[in-house]
C-alpha positions in Angstrom: 96.7 102.2 83.0 95.1 102.0 79.9 98.2 101.5 77.7 99.5 98.8 79.5 96.7 97.2 79.6 96.2 97.6 75.8 100.0 96.6 75.0 99.8 93.4 77.3 101.2 90.4 75.4 101.1 86.8 76.4 104.6 86.4 76.3 104.6 89.0 79.4 102.6 86.5 81.8 104.0 83.7 83.6 101.7 81.4 85.1 104.0 79.4 86.3 105.9 82.2 88.0 102.5 83.9 88.8 104.0 87.3 87.1 102.7 89.7 84.9 105.5 91.9 83.2 104.4 95.8 82.0 106.9 95.8 79.2 104.8 98.0 76.4 102.0 100.3 76.0 99.9 101.4 73.4 100.2 105.1 72.5 98.3 107.3 69.9 101.2 108.3 67.9 100.6 111.0 65.0 97.0 109.7 64.6 97.5 106.1 64.7 98.4 103.5 67.3 101.8 102.2 68.4 103.3 100.1 70.7 105.9 102.2 72.7 108.0 101.0 75.8 106.4 102.1 79.4 105.9 106.1 79.9 109.0 105.8 83.1 111.4 103.5 84.0 109.2 102.6 87.2 106.4 102.0 84.9 108.1 99.1 83.4 107.4 96.9 86.1 107.0 92.7 87.1 103.9 92.5 89.2 102.5 89.2 90.8 99.1 87.9 89.6 96.5 86.9 91.8 95.3 83.6 90.8 91.6 84.9 90.2 93.3 86.9 87.6 94.9 84.0 86.1 91.7 81.9 85.9 90.1 85.1 83.8 93.2 85.5 81.8 92.9 81.5 80.6 89.1 81.8 79.6 89.9 84.6 77.8 92.6 82.9 76.0 90.0 80.2 75.1 87.9 82.8 73.7 90.6 84.8 72.0 92.0 81.1 70.1 88.2 81.0 68.9 88.4 84.8 67.2 91.9 83.9 65.7 90.0 81.4 64.0 87.1 83.2 62.7 89.4 86.2 61.5 91.4 83.4 59.9 94.4 84.9 57.3 92.7 88.4 58.6 94.5 88.2 61.7 97.6 89.9 62.5 99.4 88.3 65.2 100.7 91.0 67.9 100.5 88.5 70.7 98.3 91.1 72.5 96.3 89.7 75.5 93.3 92.5 74.4 93.9 93.0 70.8 91.1 94.0 68.3 89.0 91.2 66.6 92.0 90.7 64.0 94.7 90.5 66.4 95.8 94.3 65.9 96.3 97.0 68.9 92.9 97.8 70.1 92.0 101.6 70.1 91.5 103.0 73.8 88.3 104.3 72.4 87.0 100.9 71.5 88.3 99.5 75.1 86.5 102.7 76.8 83.4 101.6 74.7 83.1 97.8 75.9 84.1 98.7 79.4 80.9 101.4 79.5 79.3 98.5 78.5 80.2 96.4 80.8 79.2 98.5 83.4 75.6 99.0 82.1 75.3 95.2 82.0 76.6 94.6 85.2 74.2 97.6 86.3 77.3 99.1 88.1 77.4 103.0 88.1 79.2 104.9 85.3 82.7 105.4 86.4 86.2 106.2 83.9 88.3 103.3 83.0 91.3 104.9 85.2 89.0 104.6 88.2 90.0 100.9 88.5 93.6 102.3 89.6 92.0 104.2 92.3 89.9 101.4 93.1 93.1 98.7 93.2 95.1 101.3 95.4 92.2 101.7 98.0 91.3 98.1 98.3 95.1 97.0 98.6 95.2 99.9 101.3 92.2 98.8 103.3 93.3 95.1 103.2 96.9 96.4 104.8 99.2 95.9 102.2 101.9 98.2 102.6 102.0 101.6 101.1 105.5 101.4 99.6 103.9 98.1 97.6 101.0 99.5 96.3 103.3 102.4 94.8 105.0 100.2 93.0 102.0 97.8 91.7 100.9 101.1 90.2 104.2 101.6 89.1 104.3 105.1 90.7 107.7 107.0 91.2 106.4 109.1 94.1 104.4 107.3 97.5 102.9 110.7 97.6 100.8 110.3 94.3 99.8 106.4 95.7 98.6 107.7 99.1 97.5 111.2 98.0 95.9 110.8 94.8 95.3 106.9 94.9 94.7 105.8 98.3 91.3 106.6 98.9 90.4 106.3 102.9 86.9 104.2 103.2 84.6 104.5 106.4 85.5 100.9 107.2 89.3 101.9 107.5 88.4 104.6 109.9 86.3 102.1 112.2 89.2 99.7 112.0 91.5 102.3 113.3 88.9 104.0 115.8 88.8 100.1 117.2 92.5 99.8 117.0 92.5 102.8 119.2 90.2 101.6 121.5 91.8 98.3 122.2 95.1 100.1 122.9 93.5 102.6 125.6 90.6 100.9 126.6 92.3 97.1 127.4 92.3 97.2 130.9 89.2 99.1 131.8 86.6 97.0 133.2 83.7 96.1 130.8 86.5 96.0 127.9 85.5 92.3 127.1 81.9 92.7 126.9 81.2 95.6 125.2 79.9 97.5 127.6 80.5 101.1 127.6 83.8 102.5 128.2 82.8 104.4 131.7 81.7 101.2 133.1 78.0 102.8 133.7 76.5 99.1 132.6 78.7 97.5 135.7 76.7 100.0 138.5 73.3 100.0 136.7 70.9 99.3 139.5 
């Protein structure tokens, strides 16, 4: 979630444990930005941290250390992973502006920031991650939300399902091992 990303603190990340704790969010309240607890009990969660994300965070920490030096006395230390140029909570509108610029720079199609959550769910499900685990990663209270709203089915996943059925029902048929048609017509060609 956008607010969870913006509220992430360095102390919520453990490279030793390979985890990330969702403990606060950035919310717009009465026209200003506030650090608040996650919106639900299930939203406050401990997530496993993939190695590629750890590496990206380490590179980001180096860039942020430079930003901190450049800001000097103007830096206000909120311990945020993704702060403004002076360390304060980043306005969600600025996050979206930066996200859209990155999409253009990478020649990717326009999308909402929230679409990253949909992509995450779809990718994890396609990789065979149990839906209950995907539900916990996304912080959903209902698995139906995870599966019905976020778990989009990829064409490749449909193909894997069809091949699994073929493996079950065609395993003992002649020609099943060599890619012949299931009716065995290749075996009887004149």
